[in-house]
Residue frames as a rotation matrix with the C-alpha (Angstrom) as fourth column:
MET 1
0.361 0.921 -0.147 26.11
0.615 -0.354 -0.705 40.20
-0.701 0.164 -0.694 0.39
ARG 2
-0.764 -0.546 0.343 26.26
0.601 -0.409 0.687 41.83
-0.235 0.731 0.640 -2.93
VAL 3
0.201 0.836 -0.511 24.25
0.504 -0.536 -0.677 45.01
-0.840 -0.122 -0.529 -3.84
LEU 4
-0.388 -0.045 0.920 23.38
0.888 -0.286 0.360 46.75
0.247 0.957 0.151 -7.06
ILE 5
-0.191 0.245 -0.951 23.21
0.449 -0.840 -0.306 50.40
-0.873 -0.485 0.051 -6.75
VAL 6
-0.226 0.231 0.946 21.19
0.957 -0.130 0.260 52.16
0.183 0.964 -0.191 -9.58
GLU 7
0.473 0.137 -0.870 21.88
0.511 -0.848 0.144 55.84
-0.718 -0.513 -0.471 -9.21
ASP 8
0.512 -0.223 0.830 22.78
0.814 -0.182 -0.551 58.46
0.274 0.958 0.089 -11.90
ASP 9
0.863 -0.296 0.410 24.17
-0.417 -0.875 0.247 60.86
0.286 -0.384 -0.878 -9.47
LEU 10
0.308 -0.777 -0.549 27.83
0.103 0.601 -0.792 59.63
0.946 0.188 0.265 -9.64
LYS 11
-0.478 -0.507 0.717 28.75
-0.576 -0.435 -0.692 61.40
0.663 -0.744 -0.084 -6.40
MET 12
0.252 0.718 0.648 25.80
-0.965 0.235 0.115 59.74
-0.070 -0.655 0.753 -4.52
ALA 13
0.856 0.146 -0.495 26.57
-0.288 0.931 -0.223 56.35
0.429 0.333 0.840 -6.06
SER 14
-0.011 -0.964 -0.265 30.23
0.020 0.264 -0.964 56.53
1.000 -0.016 0.016 -5.13
LEU 15
-0.495 -0.174 0.852 29.50
-0.822 -0.223 -0.523 57.50
0.281 -0.959 -0.033 -1.51
ILE 16
0.582 0.660 0.475 26.95
-0.796 0.581 0.169 54.64
-0.165 -0.476 0.864 -1.06
ARG 17
0.812 -0.270 -0.517 29.37
-0.008 0.881 -0.473 52.03
0.583 0.388 0.713 -2.74
ARG 18
-0.240 -0.948 0.207 32.30
-0.303 -0.130 -0.944 53.18
0.922 -0.290 -0.256 -0.67
GLY 19
-0.166 0.229 0.959 30.26
-0.982 -0.126 -0.140 52.95
0.089 -0.965 0.246 2.52
LEU 20
0.820 0.571 -0.032 29.00
-0.572 0.819 -0.047 49.48
0.000 0.057 0.998 1.57
ARG 21
0.398 -0.748 -0.531 32.61
0.008 0.581 -0.814 48.29
0.917 0.320 0.237 0.72
GLU 22
-0.369 -0.662 0.652 33.75
-0.608 -0.358 -0.708 49.55
0.703 -0.658 -0.271 4.12
GLU 23
0.187 0.605 0.774 31.19
-0.944 0.329 -0.028 47.35
-0.272 -0.725 0.633 5.71
GLY 24
-0.661 -0.531 0.530 32.62
-0.323 0.839 0.438 44.34
-0.677 0.119 -0.726 3.81
LEU 25
0.400 0.823 0.403 29.69
0.203 0.349 -0.915 44.19
-0.894 0.448 -0.027 1.20
ALA 26
-0.698 -0.504 0.509 30.32
0.584 0.011 0.812 43.95
-0.414 0.864 0.287 -2.54
ALA 27
0.276 0.843 -0.463 28.58
0.252 -0.528 -0.811 46.72
-0.928 0.107 -0.358 -4.54
ASP 28
-0.575 -0.247 0.780 28.16
0.806 -0.004 0.593 47.42
-0.144 0.969 0.201 -8.29
VAL 29
-0.330 0.410 -0.850 26.94
-0.014 -0.903 -0.430 50.59
-0.944 -0.130 0.304 -9.69
ALA 30
-0.375 0.295 0.879 24.49
0.926 0.072 0.370 51.16
0.046 0.953 -0.300 -12.77
SER 31
-0.879 -0.042 -0.475 23.65
0.125 -0.982 -0.143 54.65
-0.461 -0.185 0.868 -13.91
LYS 32
-0.477 0.748 -0.462 20.64
-0.857 -0.280 0.432 53.78
0.194 0.602 0.774 -15.98
GLY 33
0.072 0.698 0.712 17.79
-0.751 0.507 -0.422 51.54
-0.656 -0.505 0.561 -15.72
GLU 34
0.760 0.109 -0.641 18.61
-0.586 0.541 -0.603 49.73
0.281 0.834 0.475 -18.84
ASP 35
-0.241 -0.902 -0.359 21.92
-0.487 0.432 -0.759 48.71
0.839 -0.008 -0.544 -17.46
ALA 36
-0.443 0.093 0.891 20.34
-0.862 0.230 -0.453 47.71
-0.247 -0.969 -0.021 -14.12
LEU 37
0.603 0.798 0.006 18.03
-0.744 0.565 -0.358 45.28
-0.289 0.211 0.934 -16.07
TRP 38
0.555 -0.429 -0.713 20.88
-0.272 0.716 -0.643 43.25
0.786 0.551 0.281 -17.70
MET 39
-0.547 -0.820 0.166 23.03
-0.538 0.192 -0.821 43.31
0.642 -0.538 -0.546 -14.62
ALA 40
-0.279 0.459 0.844 20.25
-0.887 0.215 -0.409 42.16
-0.369 -0.862 0.347 -12.25
GLY 41
0.720 0.655 -0.229 19.31
-0.687 0.628 -0.365 39.50
-0.096 0.420 0.902 -14.78
SER 42
0.521 -0.585 -0.622 22.89
-0.134 0.663 -0.736 37.99
0.843 0.467 0.267 -15.17
ILE 43
-0.549 -0.835 -0.043 24.23
-0.087 0.108 -0.990 38.46
0.831 -0.540 -0.132 -11.69
GLU 44
0.225 0.698 -0.680 22.80
0.642 0.419 0.642 37.27
0.733 -0.581 -0.354 -8.34
TYR 45
-0.584 -0.295 0.756 22.29
-0.236 -0.829 -0.507 40.24
0.776 -0.475 0.415 -5.96
ASN 46
-0.620 0.342 -0.706 21.09
0.772 0.427 -0.471 40.18
0.140 -0.837 -0.529 -2.43
ALA 47
0.241 0.739 -0.630 19.41
0.615 -0.618 -0.490 43.70
-0.751 -0.269 -0.603 -2.76
ILE 48
-0.294 -0.215 0.931 19.00
0.860 -0.486 0.159 46.53
0.418 0.847 0.328 -5.21
VAL 49
-0.188 0.268 -0.945 19.04
0.501 -0.801 -0.327 50.28
-0.845 -0.535 0.016 -4.35
LEU 50
-0.319 0.286 0.904 17.02
0.944 0.006 0.331 51.99
0.089 0.958 -0.272 -7.02
ASP 51
-0.789 0.018 -0.614 16.72
0.057 -0.993 -0.103 55.76
-0.611 -0.117 0.783 -7.59
VAL 52
0.291 0.946 0.141 13.30
0.515 -0.031 -0.857 56.90
-0.807 0.321 -0.496 -8.93
LEU 53
0.808 0.116 -0.577 14.78
-0.307 -0.754 -0.581 59.56
-0.503 0.647 -0.574 -11.16
LEU 54
-0.037 -0.816 0.577 16.85
0.266 0.548 0.793 57.93
-0.963 0.182 0.197 -13.77
PRO 55
-0.342 0.106 -0.934 17.68
-0.828 -0.504 0.246 58.90
-0.444 0.857 0.260 -17.40
GLY 56
-0.755 0.163 -0.635 15.95
-0.354 0.715 0.603 56.70
0.552 0.680 -0.482 -19.91
ILE 57
0.122 0.933 -0.339 13.48
0.088 0.330 0.940 54.47
0.989 -0.144 -0.042 -18.06
ASN 58
-0.021 -0.137 0.990 12.91
-0.744 -0.660 -0.107 55.56
0.668 -0.739 -0.088 -14.68
GLY 59
-0.860 -0.458 0.225 13.36
-0.494 0.634 -0.595 53.61
0.129 -0.623 -0.772 -11.42
ILE 60
-0.127 0.883 0.452 9.59
-0.634 0.279 -0.722 52.72
-0.763 -0.378 0.524 -11.13
GLU 61
0.663 0.350 -0.662 9.50
-0.748 0.356 -0.560 51.38
0.040 0.866 0.498 -14.67
THR 62
-0.213 -0.888 -0.407 12.80
-0.716 0.426 -0.553 49.61
0.665 0.174 -0.727 -14.09
CYS 63
-0.742 0.036 0.670 11.36
-0.536 0.569 -0.624 47.83
-0.403 -0.822 -0.403 -11.04
LYS 64
0.326 0.932 0.158 8.34
-0.663 0.344 -0.665 46.77
-0.674 0.112 0.730 -12.97
ARG 65
0.524 -0.214 -0.824 10.45
-0.712 0.421 -0.562 45.31
0.468 0.881 0.068 -15.87
LEU 66
-0.600 -0.751 0.274 12.61
-0.752 0.414 -0.512 43.49
0.271 -0.514 -0.814 -13.26
ARG 67
-0.454 0.447 0.771 9.59
-0.417 0.658 -0.627 41.67
-0.787 -0.606 -0.112 -11.74
ALA 68
0.598 0.673 -0.436 8.19
-0.710 0.192 -0.678 41.08
-0.372 0.715 0.592 -15.19
ASP 69
0.205 -0.711 -0.673 11.48
-0.740 0.337 -0.582 39.39
0.641 0.617 -0.457 -16.13
GLY 70
0.787 0.249 -0.564 11.19
0.124 0.833 0.540 37.27
0.604 -0.495 0.625 -12.97
VAL 71
-0.440 -0.892 -0.100 13.92
0.350 -0.068 -0.934 38.95
0.827 -0.446 0.342 -10.99
TRP 72
0.650 0.756 -0.076 12.63
0.291 -0.154 0.944 38.99
0.702 -0.636 -0.320 -7.42
THR 73
-0.487 -0.836 -0.253 15.76
0.745 -0.246 -0.620 40.43
0.456 -0.491 0.742 -5.76
PRO 74
0.327 0.561 -0.761 14.57
0.864 -0.503 0.000 42.84
-0.383 -0.657 -0.649 -2.90
VAL 75
-0.169 -0.262 0.950 14.35
0.696 -0.714 -0.073 46.41
0.698 0.649 0.303 -4.17
MET 76
0.045 0.209 -0.977 14.74
0.816 -0.572 -0.085 49.60
-0.577 -0.793 -0.197 -2.01
MET 77
0.297 0.200 0.934 13.54
0.820 -0.555 -0.142 52.65
0.490 0.807 -0.329 -3.80
LEU 78
-0.550 -0.501 -0.668 15.23
0.708 -0.704 -0.055 56.04
-0.443 -0.503 0.742 -3.25
THR 79
0.180 0.676 0.715 12.75
0.856 -0.466 0.226 58.97
0.486 0.571 -0.662 -3.53
ALA 80
-0.593 -0.325 0.736 12.72
0.131 -0.942 -0.310 62.64
0.794 -0.088 0.601 -2.98
ARG 81
-0.994 0.094 -0.048 11.32
0.027 -0.207 -0.978 64.11
-0.102 -0.974 0.203 0.25
ASP 82
-0.385 0.882 -0.272 8.08
-0.615 -0.464 -0.637 65.06
-0.688 -0.078 0.721 -1.34
GLY 83
-0.604 0.045 -0.796 7.71
-0.752 0.300 0.587 62.19
0.265 0.953 -0.147 -3.63
ILE 84
-0.290 0.690 0.663 4.69
-0.613 0.399 -0.682 60.61
-0.735 -0.604 0.307 -1.93
GLU 85
0.660 0.676 -0.327 3.26
-0.673 0.339 -0.657 59.50
-0.334 0.654 0.679 -5.28
ASP 86
0.049 -0.740 -0.671 6.67
-0.774 0.396 -0.494 57.96
0.631 0.543 -0.554 -6.33
ARG 87
-0.739 -0.442 0.508 6.77
-0.669 0.567 -0.480 55.93
-0.076 -0.695 -0.715 -3.24
VAL 88
0.115 0.830 0.545 3.21
-0.454 0.532 -0.714 54.54
-0.883 -0.165 0.439 -3.63
ALA 89
0.680 0.092 -0.727 3.98
-0.730 0.169 -0.662 53.89
0.062 0.981 0.182 -7.35
GLY 90
-0.265 -0.948 -0.175 7.21
-0.856 0.314 -0.411 52.17
0.444 0.041 -0.895 -6.43
LEU 91
-0.636 0.113 0.763 5.66
-0.535 0.648 -0.542 49.89
-0.556 -0.753 -0.352 -3.95
ASP 92
0.490 0.860 0.143 2.89
-0.404 0.369 -0.837 49.04
-0.772 0.352 0.529 -6.37
GLY 93
0.626 -0.245 -0.741 5.38
-0.737 0.126 -0.664 48.47
0.256 0.961 -0.101 -9.07
GLY 94
0.767 -0.191 -0.612 7.17
0.155 0.982 -0.112 45.71
0.622 -0.009 0.783 -6.95
ALA 95
-0.278 -0.882 0.380 9.62
-0.300 -0.296 -0.907 47.50
0.913 -0.366 -0.182 -4.58
ASP 96
0.102 0.263 -0.959 9.92
0.671 0.693 0.262 46.07
0.734 -0.671 -0.106 -1.18
ASP 97
0.251 -0.101 -0.963 10.94
0.817 -0.512 0.266 49.28
-0.520 -0.853 -0.045 0.73
TYR 98
0.442 -0.170 0.880 11.74
0.557 -0.718 -0.419 52.93
0.703 0.675 -0.223 0.07
LEU 99
-0.031 -0.587 -0.809 14.09
0.946 -0.279 0.166 55.45
-0.324 -0.760 0.563 1.60
VAL 100
0.903 0.410 0.128 13.61
0.429 -0.872 -0.236 59.37
0.015 0.268 -0.963 1.44
LYS 101
-0.148 -0.923 0.356 16.47
0.863 -0.296 -0.409 61.53
0.483 0.247 0.840 0.37
PRO 102
-0.090 -0.970 -0.225 18.45
-0.654 0.228 -0.721 62.75
0.751 0.082 -0.655 2.24
PHE 103
0.906 0.369 -0.207 19.16
-0.156 0.747 0.646 59.72
0.393 -0.553 0.735 4.36
SER 104
0.330 -0.807 0.489 21.75
-0.880 -0.075 0.470 58.39
-0.343 -0.585 -0.735 6.77
PHE 105
-0.256 -0.420 -0.870 24.01
-0.695 0.706 -0.136 55.63
0.671 0.570 -0.473 5.65
ALA 106
-0.890 -0.086 0.447 23.29
-0.416 0.551 -0.723 53.77
-0.185 -0.830 -0.527 8.95
GLU 107
-0.015 0.968 0.251 19.68
-0.467 0.215 -0.857 53.55
-0.884 -0.130 0.449 8.05
LEU 108
0.324 0.029 -0.946 20.39
-0.923 0.227 -0.310 52.53
0.205 0.974 0.101 4.43
LEU 109
-0.635 -0.708 -0.308 22.63
-0.598 0.703 -0.384 49.73
0.488 -0.060 -0.870 5.77
ALA 110
-0.774 0.372 0.512 20.11
-0.344 0.432 -0.834 48.56
-0.531 -0.822 -0.206 8.34
ARG 111
0.243 0.916 -0.319 17.37
-0.709 -0.057 -0.703 48.50
-0.662 0.397 0.636 5.69
LEU 112
0.171 -0.283 -0.944 19.38
-0.895 0.356 -0.270 46.58
0.413 0.890 -0.192 3.31
ARG 113
-0.908 -0.399 0.125 20.28
-0.397 0.725 -0.563 43.94
0.134 -0.561 -0.817 5.90
ALA 114
-0.328 0.860 0.390 16.54
-0.404 0.245 -0.881 43.63
-0.854 -0.447 0.268 6.80
LEU 115
0.385 0.506 -0.772 15.74
-0.893 -0.006 -0.449 43.21
-0.232 0.862 0.450 3.02
SER 116
-0.394 -0.573 -0.719 18.41
-0.711 0.685 -0.157 40.50
0.582 0.450 -0.677 2.47
ARG 117
-0.873 0.048 0.485 17.04
-0.351 0.629 -0.694 38.59
-0.338 -0.776 -0.532 5.54
ARG 118
0.066 0.997 -0.029 13.65
-0.732 0.029 -0.680 38.37
-0.678 0.066 0.732 3.74
GLN 119
-0.117 -0.088 -0.989 14.94
-0.961 0.261 0.091 36.33
0.250 0.961 -0.115 1.11
VAL 120
-0.623 -0.200 -0.756 15.19
-0.105 0.980 -0.172 33.17
0.775 -0.028 -0.631 3.03
VAL 121
0.424 0.893 0.151 12.23
-0.315 -0.011 0.949 31.88
0.849 -0.450 0.277 5.23
GLN 122
0.992 0.125 -0.020 12.94
-0.030 0.393 0.919 31.42
0.123 -0.911 0.393 8.80
ARG 123
0.212 -0.970 0.116 16.61
0.126 -0.091 -0.988 32.63
0.969 0.224 0.103 8.58
PRO 124
0.475 -0.160 -0.865 18.24
0.879 0.125 0.460 32.15
0.035 -0.979 0.200 11.96
SER 125
0.954 -0.207 0.218 19.46
-0.215 -0.976 0.012 35.60
0.210 -0.059 -0.976 13.37
VAL 126
0.080 -0.981 0.178 22.80
-0.910 0.001 0.415 33.89
-0.407 -0.195 -0.892 14.56
LEU 127
0.582 -0.098 -0.807 24.38
-0.572 0.657 -0.492 31.08
0.579 0.748 0.326 12.40
SER 128
0.266 -0.524 0.809 25.78
-0.832 0.299 0.467 28.08
-0.487 -0.797 -0.357 13.89
VAL 129
0.644 -0.169 -0.746 27.89
-0.384 0.773 -0.506 25.25
0.662 0.612 0.433 12.49
GLY 130
0.118 -0.611 -0.783 29.28
0.643 0.648 -0.408 23.07
0.757 -0.456 0.469 15.22
SER 131
0.149 -0.089 -0.985 30.98
0.917 -0.361 0.171 25.30
-0.370 -0.929 0.028 17.95
LEU 132
-0.887 -0.418 0.195 31.28
0.461 -0.793 0.397 28.15
-0.011 0.442 0.897 15.39
ARG 133
0.244 0.968 -0.053 28.81
0.890 -0.245 -0.384 30.94
-0.384 0.047 -0.922 15.51
LEU 134
-0.856 -0.425 0.294 28.34
0.514 -0.762 0.394 34.06
0.056 0.489 0.871 13.53
ASP 135
0.049 0.849 -0.527 25.92
0.681 -0.414 -0.604 36.99
-0.731 -0.329 -0.598 14.10
PRO 136
-0.221 -0.197 0.955 25.35
0.938 -0.312 0.152 38.86
0.268 0.929 0.253 10.74
ALA 137
0.707 0.655 0.268 23.68
0.537 -0.743 0.399 41.81
0.460 -0.139 -0.877 12.59
THR 138
0.901 -0.401 -0.165 26.49
-0.101 -0.564 0.819 42.64
-0.422 -0.722 -0.549 15.04
ARG 139
0.626 -0.725 -0.287 29.31
-0.401 0.017 -0.916 41.33
0.669 0.688 -0.281 12.73
GLN 140
0.054 -0.513 0.856 30.59
-0.966 0.189 0.175 38.96
-0.252 -0.837 -0.486 15.55
THR 141
0.459 0.062 -0.886 31.93
-0.422 0.893 -0.156 35.56
0.782 0.446 0.436 15.39
TRP 142
0.196 -0.297 0.935 32.81
-0.952 0.169 0.253 32.99
-0.233 -0.940 -0.250 18.18
ARG 143
-0.065 -0.022 -0.998 34.16
-0.214 0.977 -0.008 29.58
0.975 0.213 -0.068 18.51
ASP 144
-0.086 0.391 -0.916 32.46
0.893 0.439 0.104 28.27
0.443 -0.809 -0.387 21.65
ASP 145
0.765 0.469 -0.441 32.88
0.608 -0.752 0.254 31.43
-0.213 -0.463 -0.861 23.99
THR 146
-0.274 -0.911 -0.309 35.89
0.547 -0.412 0.729 32.80
-0.791 0.031 0.611 22.40
GLU 147
0.810 0.492 -0.318 35.29
0.041 -0.590 -0.807 35.77
-0.584 0.641 -0.498 20.05
ILE 148
-0.088 -0.827 0.555 37.20
0.785 0.286 0.549 35.88
-0.613 0.484 0.625 16.92
VAL 149
0.287 0.238 -0.928 37.94
-0.151 -0.945 -0.289 39.17
-0.946 0.223 -0.235 15.18
LEU 150
-0.060 -0.213 0.975 37.69
0.842 0.513 0.164 39.07
-0.536 0.831 0.149 11.41
SER 151
-0.875 -0.269 -0.402 38.21
0.030 -0.859 0.511 41.52
-0.483 0.435 0.760 8.65
ALA 152
-0.108 0.906 -0.409 35.27
-0.700 -0.361 -0.616 42.55
-0.706 0.219 0.673 6.59
LYS 153
-0.036 0.011 -0.999 36.16
-0.911 0.411 0.037 40.22
0.411 0.912 -0.005 3.67
GLU 154
-0.888 -0.375 -0.267 36.94
-0.243 0.874 -0.420 37.39
0.391 -0.308 -0.867 6.05
PHE 155
-0.624 0.745 0.236 33.53
-0.203 0.137 -0.970 37.75
-0.755 -0.652 0.066 7.68
ALA 156
0.095 0.734 -0.673 31.76
-0.919 -0.196 -0.343 37.89
-0.383 0.651 0.656 4.38
ILE 157
-0.324 -0.303 -0.896 33.36
-0.710 0.704 0.019 34.68
0.625 0.642 -0.443 3.18
LEU 158
-1.000 -0.006 0.029 32.68
-0.025 0.732 -0.681 32.86
-0.017 -0.681 -0.732 6.41
GLU 159
-0.340 0.939 -0.056 28.97
-0.609 -0.265 -0.748 34.04
-0.717 -0.220 0.662 6.21
MET 160
0.092 0.417 -0.904 28.67
-0.989 0.148 -0.032 32.37
0.120 0.897 0.426 2.94
PHE 161
-0.689 -0.356 -0.631 30.06
-0.286 0.934 -0.214 29.07
0.666 0.033 -0.746 4.06
MET 162
-0.965 0.255 0.063 27.88
-0.031 0.128 -0.991 29.24
-0.261 -0.958 -0.116 7.24
ARG 163
-0.160 0.952 -0.260 24.79
-0.815 -0.276 -0.510 29.86
-0.558 0.130 0.820 5.33
ARG 164
0.587 0.368 -0.721 25.41
-0.758 0.561 -0.332 26.89
0.282 0.742 0.608 3.15
PRO 165
-0.112 -0.712 0.694 27.18
-0.891 0.382 0.248 24.13
-0.441 -0.590 -0.676 5.22
GLY 166
-0.095 -0.108 0.990 28.17
0.138 0.983 0.121 20.94
-0.986 0.148 -0.078 3.48
GLU 167
0.882 0.353 0.311 27.77
0.353 -0.059 -0.934 22.59
-0.312 0.934 -0.177 0.08
VAL 168
-0.169 -0.975 0.144 30.90
0.860 -0.075 0.504 23.05
-0.481 0.209 0.852 -2.15
LEU 169
0.837 0.300 -0.458 31.40
0.121 -0.917 -0.380 26.68
-0.534 0.262 -0.804 -3.17
SER 170
0.493 -0.696 0.521 33.53
0.863 0.319 -0.391 27.25
0.106 0.643 0.758 -6.01
ARG 171
-0.450 -0.677 -0.583 36.12
0.717 -0.663 0.215 30.09
-0.532 -0.321 0.783 -6.19
PHE 172
-0.806 0.174 0.566 34.00
0.375 -0.590 0.715 31.78
0.459 0.788 0.410 -8.70
GLN 173
0.276 0.912 -0.303 31.01
0.647 0.057 0.760 31.76
0.711 -0.406 -0.575 -6.38
LEU 174
0.321 -0.249 -0.913 33.00
0.873 -0.295 0.388 33.27
-0.367 -0.922 0.123 -3.58
LEU 175
-0.771 -0.636 -0.023 34.52
0.582 -0.719 0.381 35.92
-0.259 0.280 0.924 -5.88
GLU 176
-0.533 0.650 0.542 31.14
0.394 -0.376 0.838 36.90
0.749 0.660 -0.056 -7.38
GLN 177
0.532 0.790 -0.306 29.49
0.579 -0.076 0.812 37.28
0.618 -0.609 -0.498 -3.95
VAL 178
0.498 -0.350 -0.793 32.26
0.799 -0.171 0.577 38.83
-0.337 -0.921 0.194 -1.99
TRP 179
-0.541 -0.662 -0.518 34.02
0.288 -0.725 0.625 41.08
-0.790 0.189 0.583 -4.39
ASP 180
0.368 0.869 -0.332 32.10
0.040 -0.372 -0.927 43.35
-0.929 0.328 -0.172 -6.65
TYR 181
0.837 0.284 0.468 31.92
0.427 0.196 -0.883 43.84
-0.343 0.938 0.042 -10.37
ASP 182
0.863 -0.503 0.056 34.87
-0.389 -0.730 -0.562 46.23
0.323 0.463 -0.825 -10.62
TYR 183
0.545 -0.721 0.428 37.25
-0.465 0.164 0.870 44.21
-0.697 -0.673 -0.246 -8.70
GLU 184
0.148 -0.561 -0.815 40.33
-0.921 0.222 -0.320 43.03
0.361 0.798 -0.483 -10.76
ASN 185
0.943 0.334 0.013 39.93
-0.329 0.922 0.205 39.27
0.056 -0.197 0.979 -10.70
ARG 186
-0.134 -0.983 0.122 42.99
-0.964 0.101 -0.246 37.68
0.229 -0.151 -0.962 -9.12
SER 187
0.158 0.400 -0.903 42.82
-0.376 0.870 0.320 34.01
0.913 0.289 0.287 -9.40
ASN 188
-0.327 -0.399 -0.856 44.33
0.514 0.685 -0.516 33.30
0.793 -0.610 -0.019 -5.93
ILE 189
-0.502 0.225 0.835 42.53
-0.619 -0.768 -0.164 35.96
0.605 -0.599 0.525 -3.87
VAL 190
0.589 0.806 0.063 39.97
-0.604 0.387 0.697 33.44
0.537 -0.449 0.714 -2.58
ASP 191
0.405 -0.532 -0.743 42.75
0.512 0.806 -0.298 30.85
0.757 -0.260 0.599 -1.66
VAL 192
-0.549 -0.756 0.355 44.50
0.180 -0.522 -0.834 33.61
0.816 -0.394 0.423 0.22
TYR 193
-0.309 0.540 0.783 41.44
-0.819 -0.570 0.070 34.63
0.484 -0.620 0.618 2.35
VAL 194
0.771 0.402 -0.494 40.43
-0.141 0.864 0.484 30.98
0.621 -0.303 0.722 2.98
ARG 195
-0.080 -0.848 -0.524 43.94
0.598 0.380 -0.706 30.69
0.798 -0.370 0.477 4.52
TYR 196
-0.679 -0.097 0.728 43.44
-0.398 -0.784 -0.476 33.67
0.617 -0.613 0.494 6.57
LEU 197
0.332 0.895 0.297 40.14
-0.776 0.080 0.625 32.30
0.536 -0.438 0.721 7.91
ARG 198
0.640 -0.114 -0.760 41.67
0.245 0.968 0.061 28.95
0.729 -0.225 0.647 8.71
GLU 199
-0.456 -0.884 -0.105 44.40
0.420 -0.110 -0.901 30.59
0.785 -0.454 0.421 10.69
LYS 200
-0.734 0.249 0.633 41.77
-0.571 -0.730 -0.375 32.43
0.368 -0.637 0.678 12.82
ILE 201
0.162 0.934 0.317 38.78
-0.967 0.087 0.239 30.07
0.196 -0.346 0.918 13.14
ASP 202
0.848 0.194 -0.493 40.46
-0.214 0.977 0.016 26.67
0.485 0.092 0.870 13.02
ARG 203
0.122 -0.934 -0.335 44.15
0.093 0.347 -0.933 26.44
0.988 0.083 0.130 13.78
PRO 204
-0.571 -0.409 0.712 44.09
-0.587 -0.403 -0.702 27.94
0.574 -0.819 -0.010 17.15
PHE 205
0.092 0.706 0.702 41.28
-0.978 0.196 -0.069 25.62
-0.186 -0.681 0.708 18.30
GLY 206
-0.694 -0.451 0.561 42.51
-0.382 0.891 0.245 22.45
-0.610 -0.044 -0.791 16.75
GLU 207
0.206 0.943 0.261 39.64
-0.007 0.268 -0.963 22.36
-0.978 0.197 0.061 14.27
ARG 208
-0.923 -0.370 0.103 39.25
0.110 0.004 0.994 21.82
-0.368 0.929 0.037 10.43
SER 209
-0.078 0.984 -0.159 35.99
0.113 -0.149 -0.982 23.50
-0.991 -0.094 -0.099 9.39
ILE 210
0.508 0.201 -0.838 36.84
-0.678 -0.507 -0.533 24.70
-0.532 0.838 -0.121 5.91
GLU 211
0.200 -0.448 0.871 37.74
0.272 0.880 0.390 21.80
-0.941 0.159 0.298 3.50
THR 212
-0.367 -0.374 -0.852 39.40
-0.793 -0.353 0.497 21.89
-0.487 0.857 -0.167 0.16
VAL 213
0.530 0.548 0.647 37.40
0.100 0.717 -0.690 19.95
-0.842 0.430 0.326 -2.50
ARG 214
-0.472 -0.866 -0.165 40.08
-0.040 -0.166 0.985 19.42
-0.881 0.471 0.043 -5.12
GLY 215
-0.898 0.052 0.436 39.12
0.438 0.026 0.899 20.73
0.035 0.998 -0.046 -8.55
ALA 216
-0.082 0.981 0.178 35.96
0.820 -0.035 0.572 22.21
0.567 0.193 -0.801 -7.28
GLY 217
0.075 0.089 0.993 36.42
-0.261 -0.960 0.106 24.70
0.963 -0.267 -0.049 -4.37
TYR 218
-0.887 -0.418 0.195 35.77
-0.233 0.042 -0.972 24.73
0.398 -0.907 -0.135 -0.69
ARG 219
0.092 0.928 -0.362 33.23
0.096 0.354 0.930 23.42
0.991 -0.120 -0.056 1.72
MET 220
-0.397 -0.127 0.909 32.33
-0.877 -0.239 -0.417 24.11
0.270 -0.963 -0.017 5.43
ARG 221
-0.727 -0.115 -0.677 32.41
-0.051 0.992 -0.113 20.68
0.685 -0.047 -0.727 7.06
ILE 222
0.314 0.834 0.454 29.28
-0.633 -0.172 0.755 19.72
0.707 -0.524 0.474 8.96
PRO 223
-0.632 -0.669 0.391 30.61
-0.761 0.440 -0.477 18.12
0.147 -0.599 -0.787 12.26
ALA 224
-0.339 0.486 -0.806 29.46
0.002 0.857 0.516 14.62
0.941 0.173 -0.291 12.99
ARG 225
0.436 0.560 0.705 27.10
-0.728 -0.241 0.642 14.22
0.529 -0.793 0.303 15.88
VAL 226
-0.739 -0.659 0.139 28.42
-0.547 0.468 -0.694 12.45
0.393 -0.589 -0.706 18.96
SER 227
0.000 0.785 -0.620 26.42
0.019 0.620 0.785 9.47
1.000 -0.012 -0.014 19.86
GLU 228
0.274 0.278 0.921 24.95
-0.907 -0.243 0.343 9.36
0.319 -0.929 0.186 23.41
PRO 229
-0.801 -0.560 -0.212 26.41
-0.455 0.800 -0.392 6.60
0.389 -0.217 -0.895 25.55
SER 230
0.009 0.845 -0.534 24.08
-0.250 0.519 0.817 3.70
0.968 0.126 0.216 26.12
């Protein structure tokens, strides 16, 4: 999951980004609405956290322009405690949710996850591919009945694979969604984490879930169905 934080208060933006990163999410920061427009138009985000009070074009106008440009990424507006008019204007301008300052990070995170779930119709609460299961809400993973402990990045990569089983994901796609804009791009970091994943979800169970597609990237294999005996 990748989030764009649009906030001109650098301390606030830094705190939100650090919290999201600790939860295994990728997070980029824009301090102006103008920057948010080009970033959201060129990078695929799962959610946008958008402050109302911004230098230049404000958050409400930024949201309107995003929608006018055809960017339908879920937007959560940050408003002041007494900014009822801002909340109404934000929702009317295309925002999907709002959060009143000051707020708890736990609530921010829960709302972001809820927003990201709205992007796909009938998205299952627990993802399953063969005997592998993953719960995005509780951050838990199992192979059959055995729970597997994953790091935040390992979990984020596995979630990407399990949301798109059978589809080849390039190294660039994985980098873009799991590591944020400020990350120093190391060409082998994806290969390293895929190896970590295989050591945890496959090797101990004699499975081979993540396949290497030479020259293209990686793919989560869809297990063949076992035919019923006649």
